[in-house]
N, C-alpha and C positions, 0 to 999 in steps of 0.2 A: 684628358688634356693633355696633347704632347708637350716634350719640351720646349719647343718652339713657342706653343701657345703660352707655356708658363712663364717664359721669360719676356714675351711680349706683355704679357697682363701685368708682370712686375715693373716692367717700364712704364706701362700707361698709369699704374697706381702711384709711382713716384712722380710721374709730371702732374697728374691731378692733385695729389698732396701738396706739392710746392706751390701750385696756382690756390690752392685752398687756404694754405699758411698765410700767403701773402694777403689775400682777400680777407682773412679773419683778422689780421694785423691792422688793416688798413679800417675797415668798419669798427673794430672796438676801440681804436684810437680815437675815431670820430665821436663815436659814442660817448667816451669816457670824456674827451673835450667838451661836449655838449653839457653833460650832466655837470662837470665843473663849474663851466660858465653860469649855468642856471642857479647855483648855489651861492654866487656873489651876492646878491641882495641879501643874503641872511646874515654876512659876515659884519660883526659888531653887535648883533642882537644876543643878549643874554650870554655873553661870553663865548660866543661862536666865532671862532677867528679863522683864518686862512688854513692854518694846518689842519684844524677839523674838517674844514671842507675838501682840504686835499685828501685826507686819510678817508673821511667818510666816500669819497668817490672812488678811491683806488680799492677799497675794501668790497666795491659792488663789481669790480671786474671778473671775478669767477661767475657770478650769476650772469652778467650781461653775454660774457662767452658762450655760456650754454643757451642761451636764448636767440643769440644770433646764429648759431651753429646750423640750424636748417637752411636758411636763406644764404648762408656762406658755402656750404657744401653744394649746392645747386649752381651758384655762379663759379665757384673754384672748379666744379666738373666741366662746365661749359668752357671756360678759359683754357683749362687744361687739354681737353680735347682738340678746342678751336686751336690752338697752338700747332698742335701735331698735324693737324688738318691743313693748317697753312702752309706746312713745310712738305705737305703731301706724304706724312709718314704713316697716317692711317691707310692710304691708298696703297703703300708698300706692305703694311701688315696683310691687307686684304688679298694681296698679290701671292703671297706666300703661304695662304690656306689659313690666316687667321680671321675666324667668323664672327660676326657683330655680337654672338653671345659671349664669347670670350673677351670681346672689347669692353662689353658691357659690365662682365666679372671684374676685370681690373680697372674700370672707372668707378664702380661700386665700393670695393675694398676700403679705399681711405675713408670714405664717409661711415661705413660700418665701425671702422677702429675707432675713429674720432668720436662716433658717438658713444661707444661704450666705455671710452677712456673719460669721455664727459661726464657719464652719469655717475661713475667712481669719484671723480673730483668734485662734482657737485654735491654728492652726500658727505664729502668729508670737508674739503677745503671751503666749498660754495656755502654751505649752511653756516659755518663758523664765521667766515668772512662777513657774510651778510648780517650776522648778529652784531659784529662789530660795527659794520657801517650804520646799522642803526642806533646803536648808541651813541655814535660821534654825530649823527643828524639829528638827535632828539635834541639838541642844545638849541637848534632852532625855535623850538616850542617853548622852552623855558629852561630854567636851571635845574635839570634834574636830567639822569641819564636813564636809560632803558637798555635791558639786556636780557636775553634768555638763555638760560643754562639748565637749572634746575627750577623749574617754574617761570616766576618773572621777577627780575629785581628792578626797583626804581629807588632813586634819590631824589629828594626834594629838601633842599637847604641841609639841615643837620640832621635829618632823619632818613634813616635806610630802610626800605620797604622790600618785602618779600611775600609772595603768595605762591603756595604749591600748584593750585589749578584754577581755572577761572571758565565760565561760560556766559553767553549772551540769553537773556531771558527776555521774553515778548508776552505781554498780556494786554489784549485789544490793542490800543494804539499807543501804549508805553512799552519802552524797551529799556532795559537796564544791565549792568555787568555783575555778576555775583562771582566773589573770591571766596576760596576755601584755604584754610590752615595759613593765616593773615600773621606775619609779624612785622613790628616797628621797632627799629633800633634807633635811639636817639643818643648823639653824641654832644659833649660840650665842645667849647671853642678851643680847650686844650687837648682835645682827641678825646678823651675820658667817657667811657659809656655812661650815660646818665640813668638810662631807663631801657627796659623791654617789654612791649605791649604784645600780647598773643590774644588773637581772635580765633574761634573755629570758622567765622565767615564774615565778609563784608559786602554790602551792596551800596551802590551809587543810585538812588533814586531822587528826581526832581534836582539834581545836581548838587547833593549832599550826600556825603559818604557817611556811612553808619556802620561802626563795628559791633559783633555781636558775641555774646557768651566771652566777654574779656577778662584777662587776667595780666595785671599791670606789676611790674617789678622796678622799684625805683631805688636807685644805689645812692645812698648818702653816707658821708664820712663817717659816721658813727654807727649807722644800721642799714638794714635792707628791709624796705618797705613793700610788703605785697597787698595788694588790692584786687578785688573780684566785682564784676559789675556785669549786669544783664546787657546793657549796651553802652555805646559810647561815640558820640559825634568826632569826625575825623576831618579837621580842616586843613586841606591841602590844595595846591594847584595841580597835581596830577589828575588827569582826566580819564573817564571810562572808556574814551574813544581810543588814545594811546595805548592803554592797558590791553585793551582787546584786540588791536593789531598786532600786538607782539604774541598774545597768547593763542589767536585763532589764523593769523595769516598762513595759510598753507605753503607760502614760499620759504617761511622761516623754519619750515620743520623738514626733519628728513624721513626716508620713505618709512623707516621703522616708526616713527611718532606718527606719522599719517596714518599707519595701519592700526596702532594701538588705539588713536583717537577714533577711527572709523568703528573699531571693536566696542569700544567704551560707549559710543554714541548709540550703537545697534542694540547693546544690553539694554539701554535705558529708553529704548524706542523714540529716539530723537534724530532729526535731520542729519544725516553725514554726507549730504552730495557735495559740499564744498571740498571737504576733504577727500572723498571718493574720487572726484573729479582731477585733483591735482595728483593723486596716486596713480590712477590709471595712465594719467598724461606722462607721467615719467616712464611706467611700464612699457608703453608704447612709443616712447621717443625714438629708438633705434628703426623701428618699423616704419615711423612717419619720414624718417630723414632718406630710409633706402628707398622709400616709393617716391618721393619728391625727386631724387637723383634718376630713379628709372623712367620718372614722368618727362624729363628734359632730355633724356637720350636721344628720342627721335630728331631732336632738334640740332644737337651736335652731329648727327649722321646726316642730317639735311645740308648741312655745311660743305660735305664731301662732293654733292652734286652741284650745288649751285655756287659754291664760294660765298654766299652772303652770308660771313658768320655775324657781321653786325645784326642783321635781321634775325638771326636763330637766336642771338644772345637775348635779345630783347622779348621773343615770344616765347623763349624758355623762362625767364625770369616771370614773366606774366602768368605762365602755368604753375611755375612753383609756388608764387604768392597765392595763385587761385587755390590751388590744393589747401594751403593752410587755411585760408578764409573759409573753404569747405568744411575742414574739421572743425572749426571754431562754430561754424553754422550747426552741424550735426550735434555737437555738445549742448549749444544753447538750446536747441530743439529738444535733447534728452531732459532738460531741466524744465522746459515748459508742458512737455506731456508726459513727464515721469517715466521715461523707459531708460534701460540699463545704461549707465554711461560708457560701458565698455563696448555695446554695439554701436555707439556714437563714434567712439574712436577707432573703431574697426570698418565705418561704412566709407569714409572718405578713402583711405588707404586701399580698399576692395575695390572702388569704383576706378580710382587711377589705375591701379594694378593690372585690371582686366584689361582697360584701354590700351595701355601701354604694351603689354604682354601680347596682345592680338596684333599689334603694329610690328613688333621685333620678331614674333614667332614666322611671320610671313616671309621675312627677309635673312633669317639664319641660313 
């Protein structure tokens, strides 16, 4: 690429980046406002206040930005190139020898850069903020909080609960949650620790929690009482559904945690497709965005000839959304027919890439 081509690519990238940032800000703002509005009906329940609703919504912003980026880059690319086309700048670039391939490279650079940055942000800020959002929003369900740092933590009244790990079990038509290495910390009204209950495992079957292999240490003013029990019922409002969502929702896990869960389930010959799908979805995230942008480039170039940018924008958005739906279709088919989810994530980009590259190669 010559000096003129490099400068033009940089200029194109900056124009597309500005348009993408504007679209991103607008769509993210609408998404957050909608989520905040939807939480109004829960205000006043179980101590759920306006501040909790606001903070719970704001903490979801990194995750929402990550999920919006594929569509945002498509619209931003079309708007950025469309603005240049409206001023005849793309025609001027073509007249000085800038090829469509060079234009495509300049237009794709912001998408690739943003996708890589969002992967890093989602693995650091996004995962942590989503856990905080879960803690704030859990007040909707009752007077206990949920967070996931090491294992899972919950609070029910004066009792703090911690479990190192957990898994969903199924037997016939019955399903339940099994937790391992469970600890219950009970505090008095004055904040003093009253007792610590340790259990090797806990299960919730038929709506009743049961602690197994229990050791309870009770702190009294004059002595410490140690009790050992084979099992002990646990009366709590914490449901297995709320704990299971925290323990196994792939959205709340980093790629390292997803990988660890996949390896653990594989060693124990358990189904890890949910975690595997989430893991490879993040791995192929930049590829998906690059292919979506490549898919709509022909519509941006089409506006040069016809000047009908509104039509090109509409068709480009339709193609971009169709590509996303195509990916979801292949992923769902992989679940049904049990083929490798990596193939599913590659099929949609491969189809779109082949069509778009064939279109562009004839005109470079």
